[in-house]
N, C-alpha and C positions, 0 to 999 in steps of 0.2 A: 136758321132760326133757333134751333136748339142750342147751338154753340153760343150765340149771342145772349139768349135769355139765361143760360147756365152761368155765364160770366157774371151777370148781375146778381143772381141768387147765391153765388159761391164766393163772394168777396174778391172777385177777380180784379186785380190792378195791373194794367199793361206794364210790360218790362220798361224800366227807366222812369216810371212814375214815382215822384218823390213825396207825394202827399202824406203818407204815414210818417215820414221823417219830419216833414214840416209841422205836423200836428204835435209830435213829440217835442220838437225843438221849441215850439211856442208855449207849451204847457210845463214841461219838466224843469224843476229846480232842485236844489238840495233837499227841499222838504216835500216836493210833489213829484210822484213817479206815475207814469202811465203803465198800469199792470195788465191791461187787456185793451186791444184796439182792433176794430173791424172797420174797414173802409171799402165801399163799393161804388161803382159808377151808376148814376141814375140816367145820364144822357151825356151828350157831348159837352165837356167842360163842367159837368155838374156831378158832385159826389156827395154821399152821405157817410156819416161815421158814428160809431158808438165807442165811447172810451170809458174805462174805469180808471179813476185817479185815486191813488192812495196818498194820503197826506198826514203829516204830523200836526199841521196847523191848517186845516182846510179853509180855502177861500169860499166866497159865495159863488153860486152858479153863474151869476152875471159877470163876476170877475174872470172866471175861466172862459166864458163866451167872448169877453172883450179881448182876451189874449189871442183868440182864434179869428177875430173879425177881419184881419188883413188877408186871410186865405180865401180868395174869391172863388176858387173851385169847390169850396165846401158849402153846399146848399142847405144841408140839414145836419145837425149835430145833437146827439143824445149823450149826456154826461152823467155818470154815476160817481159819487164821491164816497170813499171809504176812509175811515180814521185809521190811526196806527194799529199795528198788530198788538194784541194784548200779551 
């Protein structure tokens, strides 16, 4: 039980799981970079993620969510958008 709950609390992604790569591929462009990403399993086939996106020309939150809509294993997504570095 400790091993299973610890995996949820510690951003554990099983070996071979490509969900972080899928998220990055869906969001990143020349202008948008994922600078921080945490993904964890909520249950079988269900994951949550928190991403920080740095962008020179930020899109709306709904636009980023639309880019991720095809990822069915992603049940919950929190997105933080940062502008370019000064």
